[in-house]
C-alpha positions in Angstrom: 78.5 129.4 62.5 78.2 131.6 59.4 76.5 129.9 56.4 77.6 130.8 52.9 74.5 131.2 50.7 73.7 132.2 47.1 71.7 135.3 48.2 74.4 136.6 50.6 77.1 136.0 48.0 75.1 137.8 45.3 74.3 140.8 47.5 78.0 141.2 48.4 79.2 140.7 44.8 76.7 143.4 43.6 78.1 145.9 46.1 81.6 145.1 45.2 81.1 145.0 41.4 79.2 148.3 41.1 81.7 150.2 43.2 84.5 152.2 41.6 88.0 151.0 42.3 90.7 150.8 39.6 94.3 149.9 40.6 95.7 152.4 43.0 92.2 153.9 43.7 90.5 151.1 45.7 89.1 153.3 48.5 85.4 152.5 47.8 86.1 148.8 47.7 88.2 149.0 50.9 85.4 150.6 52.8 83.0 147.7 51.9 85.6 145.1 52.8 86.4 146.6 56.1 82.6 146.8 57.0 82.1 143.1 56.0 85.1 141.7 57.8 85.2 143.7 61.0 82.7 141.6 62.9 84.5 138.4 62.1 88.1 139.3 62.6 90.2 139.1 65.8 92.3 141.9 64.5 92.4 143.9 61.3 94.4 146.7 59.7 95.1 148.6 56.5 98.8 148.6 55.5 100.7 151.5 53.9 99.9 150.4 50.4 96.2 150.0 51.1 95.7 146.3 51.5 93.1 145.2 54.1 94.4 142.5 56.3 92.0 140.6 58.7 93.1 137.8 61.0 91.1 135.0 62.6 93.4 133.4 65.2 93.8 129.6 65.2 93.5 127.3 68.2 97.1 126.1 68.0 98.8 129.5 67.7 101.1 128.2 65.0 100.9 128.1 61.2 99.8 131.0 59.0 97.4 130.7 56.0 97.1 133.7 53.7 93.9 134.1 51.5 94.2 136.8 48.9 91.5 138.3 46.7 92.3 141.6 44.9 90.2 144.7 45.1 91.3 146.6 42.0 89.7 146.5 38.5 91.0 147.7 35.2 90.2 151.3 34.4 91.2 154.6 32.7 92.9 157.7 33.9 92.5 161.2 32.4 95.8 162.4 30.8 94.7 165.5 28.9 91.7 167.8 28.6 91.4 169.7 25.3 90.0 173.1 24.7 86.6 171.7 23.6 86.2 169.6 26.7 87.1 166.2 25.4 89.1 164.0 27.7 92.1 161.9 26.5 93.0 159.0 28.7 95.5 156.2 29.4 94.7 152.7 30.6 95.1 151.3 34.1 95.8 147.6 33.7 95.1 145.4 30.8 92.4 147.4 29.0 91.7 146.2 25.4 90.9 148.8 22.7 88.4 146.2 21.3 86.0 146.7 24.2 86.3 150.5 24.7 84.7 152.3 21.8 81.1 153.3 22.5 81.1 152.4 26.2 79.6 154.5 28.9 82.0 155.2 31.8 81.8 156.7 35.2 84.5 159.3 36.1 85.3 159.9 39.7 86.5 163.4 40.5 89.1 164.2 43.2 86.3 165.3 45.5 84.5 162.0 45.1 81.7 163.1 42.8 80.6 160.9 39.9 80.4 162.2 36.3 79.1 160.1 33.4 80.8 160.0 30.0 80.9 158.2 26.7 84.0 156.9 24.9 84.0 158.1 21.3 86.3 158.5 18.3 86.2 159.7 14.7 82.8 159.0 13.2 82.8 155.9 10.9 80.9 157.9 8.2 83.9 160.0 7.5 86.5 157.3 7.8 88.5 155.8 4.9 87.6 152.2 4.0 90.9 150.9 5.4 90.2 152.7 8.7 86.9 151.0 9.1 88.7 147.6 9.2 90.9 148.6 12.1 90.3 148.8 15.8 90.9 152.4 16.9 93.9 152.8 19.2 93.5 154.5 22.6 95.3 157.6 21.3 92.5 158.0 18.8 89.7 157.8 21.4 88.4 160.3 24.0 85.7 160.6 26.7 82.8 162.9 25.9 81.2 164.3 29.1 78.8 166.6 27.4 80.8 169.8 27.9 82.1 172.4 25.4 85.3 173.7 27.0 88.1 172.8 29.3 86.9 175.3 31.8 83.5 173.6 32.0 85.1 170.2 32.5 87.2 171.6 35.4 84.2 173.3 36.9 82.4 170.0 37.3 85.5 168.6 39.1 87.3 166.6 36.4 91.1 167.1 36.2 94.1 165.4 34.9 94.5 162.3 37.1 90.7 161.7 37.5 89.9 158.0 37.1 87.1 156.2 35.1 85.6 152.7 35.0 82.9 151.1 32.9 79.3 152.0 33.9 77.5 148.7 34.6 75.0 147.2 37.0 75.4 143.6 38.1 72.4 141.9 36.5 71.0 138.4 36.1 71.1 137.0 32.6 69.6 133.7 31.3 69.3 131.3 34.2 68.7 132.4 37.7 72.3 131.8 38.7 74.2 133.6 35.9 75.1 137.2 36.4 76.9 139.8 34.2 78.7 143.0 35.1 82.0 144.9 35.3 85.0 144.1 37.5 84.1 140.5 38.3 87.8 140.2 37.9 88.3 140.1 40.8 85.3 141.2 42.8 84.0 137.7 42.6 87.3 136.3 44.0 87.2 139.0 46.6 83.6 138.1 47.5 84.6 134.5 47.9 87.5 135.5 50.1 85.3 137.6 52.4 82.6 134.9 52.6 85.1 132.1 53.2 86.7 134.1 56.0 83.4 134.7 57.7 82.7 130.9 57.6 86.1 129.7 58.9 85.4 127.8 62.2 87.6 125.6 64.4 90.8 126.6 62.6 94.1 125.5 64.0 96.1 127.9 61.8 95.9 131.6 61.9 93.9 132.7 58.9 94.8 136.0 57.2 92.2 137.3 54.7 93.9 139.9 52.5 92.0 142.2 50.1 95.0 143.2 48.0 95.6 146.3 45.9 97.1 146.9 42.5 97.0 143.3 41.3 96.2 144.3 37.7 99.3 146.4 37.5 101.9 144.0 38.8 100.7 142.1 41.8 102.0 144.8 44.0 99.7 144.6 47.0 100.1 140.9 47.4 103.9 141.3 47.3 104.1 143.6 50.3 101.3 141.9 52.3 103.0 138.5 52.0 106.3 140.0 53.1 104.5 141.4 56.2 102.6 138.2 57.1 105.2 135.6 56.2 102.6 132.9 55.5 103.3 129.2 55.7 100.6 128.5 53.0 98.7 130.7 50.7 95.7 130.7 48.4 94.7 133.3 45.9 91.1 133.6 44.8 90.7 135.0 41.3 88.9 134.5 38.0 90.0 132.2 35.2 89.1 131.8 31.6 85.7 130.2 30.9 86.2 129.6 27.2 83.3 127.3 26.7 81.7 129.6 24.1 80.8 129.5 20.5 83.7 129.0 18.1 86.1 127.5 20.7 86.9 123.8 20.3 86.4 121.7 23.4 90.1 121.0 23.9 90.6 124.8 24.4 87.9 125.1 27.1 90.1 126.1 30.1 87.1 125.9 32.4 83.3 125.7 32.0 80.7 128.0 33.6 78.7 126.4 36.4 80.9 123.3 36.8 82.5 124.5 40.0 85.6 126.4 41.0 88.8 125.4 39.3 91.9 124.2 41.2 94.9 125.5 39.3 97.8 123.5 38.2 99.7 126.1 36.3 99.2 129.5 34.7 101.1 132.1 32.6 102.5 131.6 29.1 104.5 128.4 29.1 103.8 128.0 32.8 105.7 131.2 33.6 103.2 132.3 36.2 102.3 130.0 39.1 103.1 126.3 39.3 100.8 125.4 42.2 102.5 123.6 45.1 101.4 120.0 44.5 100.7 119.3 48.2 98.5 122.3 48.5 96.8 121.6 45.2 96.2 118.0 46.2 94.7 119.0 49.6 92.2 121.2 47.8 91.2 118.4 45.6 90.9 116.0 48.6 88.7 118.4 50.5 86.5 119.1 47.5 85.9 115.4 47.0 85.4 114.7 50.7 82.7 117.4 50.9 81.2 116.8 47.5 82.1 120.3 46.2 82.0 120.3 42.4 85.3 121.4 41.0 87.5 121.5 37.9 91.2 121.3 37.3 92.8 124.2 35.5 95.8 124.5 33.2 95.8 128.1 32.0 97.7 129.2 28.9 98.0 132.8 30.0 97.4 135.2 32.9 98.4 134.8 36.5 97.2 135.8 40.0 98.5 137.1 43.3 99.6 133.5 44.2 102.6 133.7 41.8 104.2 136.6 43.7 103.2 135.3 47.1 104.9 132.0 46.3 108.2 133.9 45.8 108.0 135.7 49.2 111.2 135.5 51.3 112.3 131.8 51.3 109.2 130.8 49.4 105.6 130.0 50.2 103.6 126.9 49.1 100.8 128.5 47.2 97.8 127.5 45.0 94.8 129.2 43.4 91.1 128.7 43.6 89.7 130.1 40.4 86.2 131.1 39.5 85.3 130.6 35.8 84.5 133.9 34.0 83.6 134.7 30.5 84.7 137.9 28.7 87.3 138.9 31.3 88.5 142.5 31.2 85.3 143.6 29.5 82.2 145.5 30.8 80.1 142.3 30.4 82.0 139.7 32.4 79.8 136.6 33.2 80.0 134.2 36.2 77.8 131.5 37.6 76.8 132.2 41.2 77.2 128.5 42.2 80.9 128.7 41.2 81.3 131.7 43.6 79.5 129.9 46.4 81.4 126.7 46.0 84.8 128.5 45.8 83.9 130.2 49.1 82.9 126.9 50.7 86.0 125.1 49.5 88.2 127.9 50.8 86.5 128.0 54.2 86.8 124.2 54.6 90.5 124.2 53.6 91.1 127.0 56.1 89.2 125.2 58.8 90.5 121.7 58.3 94.2 122.0 57.7 96.4 121.3 60.7 99.2 123.4 62.0 101.5 120.4 61.6 100.5 120.0 57.9 101.0 123.7 57.2 104.4 123.9 58.9 105.6 120.6 57.4 105.2 121.8 53.8 106.7 125.2 54.3 110.0 123.7 55.3 111.0 120.0 55.0 114.0 119.3 57.3 116.1 116.4 55.9 118.8 116.4 58.6 
């Protein structure tokens, strides 16, 4: 039986975090996921949108559980190259101007080469006082790749449509279990999904592990994968807000770092995202308590996950989310606690292994008469 450990989880997360894969360009991540899941899957394929779907057949041959962790990260896409070789860009996903200026980025050419660049804007020394108080807009920024002409940029393989992401290694910070890096939204949920799938054992239901594409730009991969699979129950594994930081009052701490994965109740503004199916949510809590897995309960005031679109598939799917607390989401310095990753994977593996076919089928449709 596969054992989920801190070291295995970290090594997988490091590979996933440091790879380049903004929404719609998840190829590098997909290769890693396929290599990781292949030995543990009874069958596996990549669908037309690019989702990786791996199946571990259940002993009863009835009931389908879908586990979803998204592969994509936020990023940038080159939209213009000026005569002096500076690159203008547009965001892919929820990129905040507040974290862009002065960042180093990695640009991937159409041929797969990597070029480094720096995000710059008008020097502050020549700005007007009122300009200094404002966060520059994306239209006022550019990527400097150390060239002096458009021809030179094109010669090194960069063209309109080339993609870029933050340049960051996954590194330890502070305690031995806290790491920081880019794209932990949602490479940490993806790592938990992969590790959980490996550890599933004795399952009655068929378990579908899905590495989804394009979550950051509209939950697109999860939508088509759920339509194809038609799950009876689903879990999304994603990050959530760890707001236990300086300046935030305790009543606004959505989750805390290192206190275990969060079992979501609702998300989205005014609960417009997912309202977790109560039976699935309660089963997660029950299993966490039974196996002494530390956990938190989450009411998120914003954001959502693949679960909210999976829940609306066809006639509806009972869905919930296992969240991993993360600080500074959608920045180049996201922070997670490795124990939260490990415990999220363990909880998901136990849930997948312990639920019965009868339980899964009974909550997907309740016959009254």
